[in-house]
DRENGU-38375 format. One line per 5 residues: their letters; for each residue x, y, z of N, C-alpha, C, O. Coordinates in Angstrom, 3 decimals. Example, Ala and Ser with C-alpha at 12.3 -4.5 7.8 and 13.67 -1.06 7.14 Angstrom:
BEGIN
AS = 13.190/-5.690/7.800/12.300/-4.500/7.800/13.200/-3.300/7.800/14.236/-3.319/8.465  12.850/-2.250/7.080/13.670/-1.060/7.140/12.900/0.030/7.870/13.409/1.138/8.039 $
% end
This chain:
BEGIN
MKAVN = 120.476/99.654/117.096/121.806/99.856/116.581/122.379/101.108/117.242/121.744/102.162/117.235  123.564/100.993/117.806/124.192/102.102/118.516/125.658/102.196/118.099/126.393/101.211/118.162  126.076/103.389/117.673/127.475/103.625/117.329/128.317/103.671/118.604/127.805/103.967/119.684  129.609/103.375/118.471/130.524/103.426/119.608/131.731/104.302/119.275/132.007/104.589/118.110  132.438/104.716/120.315/133.659/105.515/120.201/133.444/106.763/119.351/132.526/107.540/119.616 $
YFIVI = 134.283/106.964/118.327/134.204/108.166/117.490/133.397/107.938/116.212/133.476/108.740/115.282  132.631/106.868/116.157/131.871/106.544/114.945/130.466/107.142/114.996/129.902/107.384/116.063  129.922/107.371/113.788/128.586/107.928/113.621/127.873/107.098/112.563/128.447/106.808/111.514  126.640/106.718/112.826/125.807/106.020/111.839/124.886/107.053/111.211/124.204/107.803/111.909  124.876/107.081/109.877/124.055/108.075/109.182/123.181/107.417/108.135/123.479/106.331/107.638 $
DKIKA = 122.108/108.091/107.816/121.234/107.733/106.714/121.537/108.738/105.608/121.260/109.930/105.744  122.104/108.246/104.521/122.516/109.131/103.428/121.296/109.746/102.760/120.309/109.062/102.492  121.374/111.040/102.497/120.304/111.761/101.805/120.724/111.916/100.352/121.730/112.558/100.048  119.951/111.330/99.468/120.266/111.421/98.036/120.120/112.857/97.582/119.140/113.525/97.910  121.095/113.328/96.829/121.111/114.732/96.397/120.957/114.835/94.888/121.763/115.484/94.223 $
NQEKN = 119.935/114.204/94.351/119.699/114.317/92.912/119.304/115.743/92.579/118.429/116.327/93.218  119.956/116.290/91.579/119.706/117.654/91.166/119.283/117.665/89.706/119.581/116.742/88.948  118.585/118.724/89.329/118.207/118.888/87.932/118.951/120.087/87.372/118.871/121.190/87.913  119.682/119.860/86.274/120.397/120.928/85.598/120.048/120.882/84.119/120.312/119.889/83.442  119.459/121.954/83.625/119.073/122.040/82.210/118.198/120.873/81.767/118.338/120.381/80.647 $
GLFIS = 117.300/120.430/82.636/116.382/119.354/82.293/116.942/117.957/82.503/116.226/116.979/82.292  118.200/117.833/82.911/118.821/116.533/83.158/118.983/116.325/84.657/119.315/117.257/85.389  118.745/115.094/85.110/118.933/114.781/86.518/120.369/114.330/86.733/120.862/113.439/86.041  121.037/114.954/87.702/122.417/114.636/88.037/122.416/113.855/89.344/122.045/114.388/90.390  122.832/112.588/89.286/122.878/111.764/90.502/124.179/112.013/91.246/125.054/112.723/90.752 $
DELDI = 124.309/111.430/92.438/125.525/111.577/93.231/126.752/111.099/92.458/127.822/111.698/92.563  126.605/110.038/91.692/127.727/109.471/90.949/128.205/110.398/89.837/129.388/110.390/89.497  127.322/111.183/89.277/127.675/112.075/88.172/128.060/113.476/88.628/128.569/114.265/87.832  127.831/113.787/89.867/128.113/115.117/90.399/129.567/115.180/90.869/129.844/115.106/92.066  130.485/115.316/89.922/131.905/115.273/90.255/132.413/116.577/90.851/133.480/116.594/91.464 $
DNQYH = 131.673/117.671/90.688/132.086/118.956/91.251/131.890/119.005/92.759/132.600/119.733/93.452  130.946/118.249/93.270/130.646/118.243/94.692/131.398/117.094/95.350/131.207/115.936/94.978  132.249/117.399/96.318/133.027/116.343/96.956/132.469/115.906/98.314/133.168/115.264/99.098  131.190/116.262/98.590/130.585/115.911/99.867/129.225/115.257/99.679/128.509/115.542/98.719  128.878/114.368/100.618/127.553/113.761/100.690/126.800/114.411/101.849/127.398/114.993/102.754 $
KGKIL = 125.491/114.298/101.796/124.631/114.827/102.848/123.987/113.646/103.569/123.628/112.658/102.930  123.837/113.732/104.880/123.225/112.650/105.632/122.599/113.123/106.926/122.869/114.221/107.413  121.750/112.256/107.470/121.103/112.523/108.754/121.702/111.582/109.785/121.776/110.375/109.556  122.126/112.119/110.909/122.742/111.309/111.960/121.671/110.494/112.683/120.686/111.035/113.186  121.889/109.179/112.722/120.966/108.275/113.412/121.487/107.877/114.791/120.712/107.714/115.734 $
SIGNL = 122.817/107.719/114.899/123.400/107.292/116.167/124.825/107.833/116.254/125.558/107.841/115.265  125.210/108.285/117.454/126.571/108.771/117.661/127.249/107.947/118.745/126.604/107.466/119.677  128.559/107.794/118.606/129.328/107.051/119.596/129.495/107.825/120.899/129.251/109.030/120.952  129.905/107.133/121.929/130.024/107.724/123.259/131.131/108.773/123.365/131.142/109.540/124.328  132.059/108.834/122.412/133.149/109.810/122.450/132.941/110.981/121.485/133.807/111.848/121.368 $
VEGVN = 131.816/111.009/120.804/131.535/112.054/119.815/131.001/113.300/120.503/130.122/113.229/121.362  131.553/114.451/120.106/131.095/115.738/120.632/130.810/116.683/119.474/131.408/116.553/118.406  129.913/117.622/119.673/129.662/118.665/118.690/128.526/118.400/117.728/128.101/119.312/117.019  128.022/117.182/117.684/126.868/116.854/116.844/125.886/116.034/117.667/126.240/115.446/118.689  124.645/116.012/117.196/123.598/115.270/117.893/122.844/114.382/116.923/122.858/114.608/115.713 $
EGDII = 122.191/113.380/117.462/121.318/112.543/116.640/120.240/113.425/116.027/119.671/114.281/116.704  119.963/113.218/114.757/118.973/114.011/114.049/119.566/115.169/113.260/118.888/115.739/112.405  120.834/115.534/113.532/121.485/116.608/112.783/121.662/116.211/111.317/121.886/115.042/111.003  121.560/117.191/110.432/121.862/116.993/109.017/123.294/117.477/108.814/123.641/118.601/109.176  124.120/116.605/108.227/125.545/116.917/108.077/125.992/116.726/106.634/125.314/116.084/105.831 $
YYKKS = 127.144/117.297/106.330/127.850/117.033/105.082/129.172/116.394/105.461/129.827/116.821/106.411  129.567/115.361/104.709/130.798/114.644/105.000/131.490/114.289/103.691/130.858/114.269/102.635  132.772/114.013/103.759/133.573/113.713/102.579/133.043/112.479/101.855/132.704/111.479/102.489  132.972/112.552/100.504/132.470/111.436/99.700/133.327/110.183/99.827/132.812/109.067/99.753  134.608/110.360/100.014/135.548/109.234/99.952/135.660/108.430/101.244/136.459/107.495/101.309 $
VGHGI = 134.890/108.763/102.263/135.050/108.093/103.558/133.831/107.235/103.909/132.780/107.309/103.273  134.016/106.431/104.931/132.908/105.633/105.453/132.688/104.339/104.700/133.327/104.059/103.687  131.769/103.569/105.228/131.397/102.305/104.602/129.934/102.005/104.920/129.386/102.472/105.918  129.329/101.225/104.053/127.930/100.861/104.231/127.766/99.711/105.200/128.651/98.867/105.339  126.625/99.685/105.869/126.291/98.581/106.767/124.797/98.285/106.615/123.959/99.182/106.705 $
QYKDN = 124.489/97.029/106.387/123.106/96.597/106.213/122.524/96.270/107.580/123.099/95.487/108.336  121.374/96.874/107.897/120.726/96.636/109.178/119.215/96.664/108.970/118.663/97.671/108.528  118.551/95.559/109.290/117.094/95.442/109.146/116.627/95.895/107.760/115.736/96.737/107.644  117.221/95.343/106.734/116.858/95.593/105.336/117.091/97.027/104.874/116.561/97.419/103.834  117.857/97.814/105.602/118.198/99.179/105.204/119.711/99.320/105.139/120.437/98.680/105.899 $
LYYVI = 120.181/100.163/104.224/121.606/100.427/104.105/121.921/101.764/104.769/121.394/102.805/104.378  122.787/101.719/105.778/123.230/102.908/106.484/124.728/103.051/106.252/125.369/102.144/105.721  125.280/104.178/106.646/126.704/104.421/106.473/127.337/104.779/107.806/126.719/105.433/108.646  128.580/104.340/107.989/129.329/104.602/109.210/130.528/105.472/108.846/131.315/105.126/107.965  130.656/106.615/109.539/131.787/107.512/109.332/132.365/107.879/110.695/131.787/107.566/111.736 $
RVSDI = 133.506/108.543/110.670/134.103/109.065/111.907/133.673/110.530/112.063/133.378/111.201/111.074  133.641/111.009/113.277/133.256/112.391/113.532/134.201/113.357/112.813/133.778/114.447/112.428  135.445/112.991/112.629/136.418/113.867/111.960/136.156/114.017/110.468/136.759/114.878/109.827  135.264/113.196/109.894/134.928/113.275/108.470/133.841/114.301/108.188/133.578/114.620/107.028  133.207/114.823/109.232/132.135/115.819/109.059/132.765/117.178/108.756/133.713/117.604/109.417 $
VLIE = 132.214/117.849/107.738/132.739/119.171/107.375/131.732/120.287/107.639/132.113/121.456/107.700  130.442/119.942/107.799/129.425/120.973/107.977/128.203/120.395/108.652/127.788/119.278/108.343  127.623/121.145/109.573/126.345/120.787/110.187/125.324/121.794/109.700/125.534/123.001/109.820  124.230/121.316/109.157/123.192/122.202/108.604/122.340/122.795/109.697/121.420/123.563/109.415 $
% end
């Protein structure tokens, strides 16, 4: 699987947190407006990030894609807000 143009394929990293003994999932974490992911493939026009980078991107963007029994996400390079 290879991304093209300005698209990036990522593997979303679940950010379950524990607060006061309760586990807060991504769906319940309304204060955080970003998801964390690992870049698996970058398009030929993408600059500034590399495969394997850990990034943060806006929660409201991208879409899921099923590939070989795994769910990955596709976003645009402009949706990235931070590289870890």
